[in-house]
C-alpha positions in Angstrom: 65.4 107.5 121.2 62.4 109.2 119.7 63.8 112.0 117.6 60.8 114.2 118.1 61.3 114.1 121.9 65.0 114.9 121.4 64.0 117.9 119.4 61.5 119.0 122.0 63.9 118.9 124.9 66.8 120.6 123.1 67.7 124.0 124.5 67.1 126.3 121.5 68.8 129.1 123.3 72.0 126.9 123.6 72.4 127.8 127.3 72.4 124.3 128.6 72.6 120.7 127.4 70.1 118.0 128.4 72.1 115.1 129.7 70.9 112.6 132.3 67.1 112.8 132.1 64.9 111.5 135.0 63.6 108.0 133.9 61.2 105.7 135.8 59.4 102.6 134.8 55.6 103.2 134.9 53.1 100.5 136.0 52.1 100.0 132.4 55.6 99.1 131.2 56.3 102.5 129.6 59.1 104.9 130.6 58.4 108.1 132.4 61.0 110.5 130.9 61.6 114.0 132.1 64.3 116.3 130.6 64.6 120.1 130.4 61.0 121.1 131.1 59.3 118.4 129.0 57.8 115.2 130.5 56.5 112.3 128.5 55.5 108.6 128.7 57.6 106.7 126.2 56.9 103.3 124.7 60.5 102.2 124.3 59.6 99.0 122.5 58.0 100.9 119.6 60.0 104.1 120.1 56.8 106.2 120.4 55.5 108.9 122.8 52.2 107.6 124.1 51.4 110.5 126.5 52.6 114.1 127.1 52.4 115.5 130.6 52.0 119.2 131.5 55.1 121.3 132.1 56.1 122.0 135.7 54.7 125.4 136.7 57.3 128.2 136.8 59.1 127.3 133.6 62.3 126.2 135.2 64.2 123.2 134.0 64.8 120.3 136.5 67.3 118.0 135.0 71.1 118.3 134.2 73.1 120.5 134.5 72.9 121.8 138.1 70.3 119.1 138.4 67.6 118.6 141.0 66.4 115.2 142.1 63.5 113.0 141.2 62.0 109.9 142.7 59.2 107.5 142.3 57.3 107.5 145.6 56.6 104.2 147.4 54.0 102.1 145.6 51.0 100.7 147.4 50.3 97.0 147.5 47.5 97.2 144.8 49.9 98.8 142.3 47.2 100.9 140.7 48.8 104.4 141.0 52.3 105.8 140.7 53.4 109.3 141.9 56.6 111.2 140.9 58.3 113.9 143.0 60.8 116.3 141.4 62.7 118.7 143.6 65.2 121.5 143.4 67.7 122.5 140.7 69.4 125.8 139.7 67.0 128.3 137.9 67.1 128.8 134.2 70.2 130.6 133.0 72.2 129.9 136.1 74.8 127.9 134.2 75.9 130.8 132.1 75.8 133.2 135.0 78.0 130.9 137.1 80.6 130.9 134.3 80.7 134.7 134.7 81.2 134.4 138.5 77.5 135.1 139.5 76.0 132.3 141.5 72.2 132.2 141.7 70.4 130.5 144.6 68.9 127.1 143.8 65.2 126.4 143.7 63.4 125.4 146.9 60.3 124.0 145.1 59.1 120.5 144.4 56.5 119.3 141.9 54.5 116.1 142.5 52.2 114.4 140.1 50.2 111.2 139.9 51.3 109.9 136.5 48.6 107.2 136.4 45.8 109.7 136.7 43.7 110.2 133.6 44.2 114.0 133.8 47.5 114.4 135.6 48.7 117.8 136.9 51.6 119.0 138.9 51.1 120.0 142.5 53.7 122.4 143.8 55.2 122.5 147.4 58.2 124.0 149.1 61.2 122.4 150.8 62.7 124.0 154.0 65.5 125.3 151.8 67.0 125.3 148.3 68.7 122.2 146.9 70.8 121.5 143.8 73.2 118.7 142.9 76.3 121.0 142.7 76.1 122.9 146.0 79.2 124.7 144.8 79.2 127.7 147.0 76.7 127.2 149.9 76.5 123.5 150.9 73.4 122.2 152.5 74.3 120.5 155.8 70.8 119.8 157.1 69.0 116.5 156.3 65.4 116.2 155.4 62.8 113.4 155.3 59.9 113.6 152.9 56.7 112.0 154.3 54.5 111.5 151.2 51.3 110.6 153.2 51.2 113.8 155.2 49.1 116.8 154.2 50.5 119.3 151.8 52.8 121.8 153.6 53.7 119.3 156.4 55.6 116.6 154.4 59.1 117.8 154.9 60.8 117.2 158.3 64.3 118.7 159.0 66.7 116.4 160.8 70.1 116.8 162.5 72.8 118.4 160.3 76.0 116.9 159.3 79.4 118.7 159.7 80.8 117.5 156.4 79.9 119.5 153.2 79.0 116.6 150.9 79.5 118.3 147.5 79.5 117.3 143.8 80.2 113.6 143.2 79.0 112.6 146.6 76.4 109.8 146.8 74.1 108.3 149.4 73.1 104.7 149.7 70.5 102.9 151.8 72.2 100.0 153.6 70.2 96.8 154.3 70.1 97.5 158.0 68.4 100.9 157.4 71.3 103.3 157.8 72.2 105.8 155.1 75.8 105.7 154.0 77.2 108.9 152.5 80.6 109.3 150.9 82.7 110.8 148.1 82.9 114.5 147.7 85.0 116.2 145.0 83.9 119.4 143.2 87.4 119.8 141.8 89.1 118.7 138.6 91.1 115.7 139.8 92.0 114.9 143.4 92.7 118.2 145.3 93.3 117.9 149.0 94.5 121.4 149.9 94.4 125.1 149.1 90.8 125.0 147.8 87.5 125.9 149.6 86.1 122.3 149.4 88.9 119.7 149.0 88.4 116.2 147.8 87.0 114.2 150.7 87.4 110.4 151.0 85.5 109.9 154.3 82.3 107.9 154.8 79.5 108.9 157.1 76.6 106.8 158.3 73.3 108.4 159.3 70.7 106.8 161.6 67.2 108.0 160.5 64.5 108.5 163.2 63.1 105.0 162.6 66.1 103.7 164.6 64.5 105.2 167.8 63.8 102.5 170.4 60.1 103.3 170.4 59.9 101.8 166.8 61.8 98.7 167.7 58.7 96.5 167.3 58.2 97.8 163.8 61.8 97.6 162.5 62.5 94.7 160.1 65.2 92.4 161.2 67.9 90.7 159.1 67.5 87.0 159.8 70.3 85.7 157.6 73.2 85.7 157.5 73.4 85.7 161.3 76.3 88.1 161.6 74.3 90.8 159.8 71.2 90.4 162.1 72.2 93.4 164.2 74.6 96.3 164.2 77.1 94.6 166.5 80.3 93.9 164.6 80.9 90.3 163.7 83.2 88.5 166.1 85.8 87.9 163.4 86.0 91.5 162.4 89.5 92.7 163.0 89.6 95.7 160.7 90.7 98.0 163.5 93.7 95.7 164.1 94.9 95.8 160.5 97.3 98.3 159.0 96.3 99.0 155.4 97.1 102.2 153.6 94.4 104.0 151.6 95.9 104.8 148.2 95.5 108.5 147.2 96.9 110.7 144.5 96.7 114.3 143.5 96.8 114.4 139.7 93.6 112.6 138.7 94.7 111.5 135.2 94.4 108.1 133.7 97.9 107.0 134.7 97.2 108.2 138.2 94.0 106.0 138.4 96.0 103.1 137.1 98.6 103.5 139.8 95.9 103.7 142.4 94.3 100.5 141.2 97.7 98.7 141.4 98.3 100.0 144.9 94.8 98.9 145.9 95.6 95.4 144.8 98.8 95.5 146.8 97.0 96.7 149.9 94.4 93.9 149.5 97.2 91.3 149.4 98.7 93.0 152.5 95.3 92.7 154.3 95.1 89.0 153.5 98.7 88.4 154.8 97.8 90.1 158.1 94.6 88.0 158.7 96.3 84.7 159.7 98.3 86.6 162.3 95.1 87.7 164.0 93.6 84.2 164.1 93.6 82.5 167.5 95.5 79.2 167.9 93.7 75.9 168.0 91.0 74.1 166.0 89.6 76.3 163.3 86.8 73.9 162.1 83.4 73.9 163.5 82.7 70.8 165.7 79.3 70.3 164.0 79.1 67.3 161.7 76.0 68.7 160.1 78.1 71.6 158.8 81.4 69.8 158.0 82.4 66.1 157.6 84.2 64.4 160.5 87.8 63.3 160.1 88.6 60.4 157.8 89.8 58.4 160.8 86.5 58.8 162.7 84.5 57.9 159.6 86.3 54.6 159.4 85.5 53.8 163.0 81.8 54.7 163.1 79.2 54.7 160.4 77.1 57.1 162.5 79.9 59.7 162.8 78.3 61.9 160.1 75.1 62.2 162.2 76.6 62.6 165.6 
């Protein structure tokens, strides 16, 4: 890492550290790196800063700790411009105040910049509410969609709220059918399931964004292969609801605890495999299609055309 950049992003006041910077690959092959309140374009092959971007207005940091979020906005087909959006985070000094029991409201601002512009500058906009990674005291339950092509001031749309406070250590993933899968919430040290404000949560939740509306059915991409993933109807051989596995959990959270959970997970996997044959219907289990499987040896000896029938 460029030592000059490291020195620049260091917190001279020793209030916070600067782990987990925002990093994106720019169209020219260089890294866009943002940490603390510094943003640069880094030639990682030659370990050299090739461009310095202006600081985000307001002077607040955006990266870890109490981090916000950042994303590279969708690229157009001509691949001539790239835009970065950085949103939220706790204000400067919040980390030390939280250690003293004073919790400061997170930022509700976003900064957007076209990093391929010859003279780039940050454009500020506001979210419907504050957001920060931790959400330690006042969890955000409402979902938002950002529409980058709308005019400034109309890009955020508020969606239906969840009833589950997804806290620290939770994550969201885009599934290949378009749903958003959210899971994993644990703001505690180790697994804690009771006697705390926000206990460890092992549930999963799937969210259907607005593009699942039937009026968009002609625009929705379809999964063509494999066939059993072509729609949201469970595959005919799915019998998960008929199985009886146990979800391994523990309450200590140390290394030995995790080892014991891994061992129990393997035992439960074996138990699932044992249960599957009992759920299989009786009769022939091979497809009667000789283009997919060879015919029996007996039939092959009686007819040379058996492989094509």
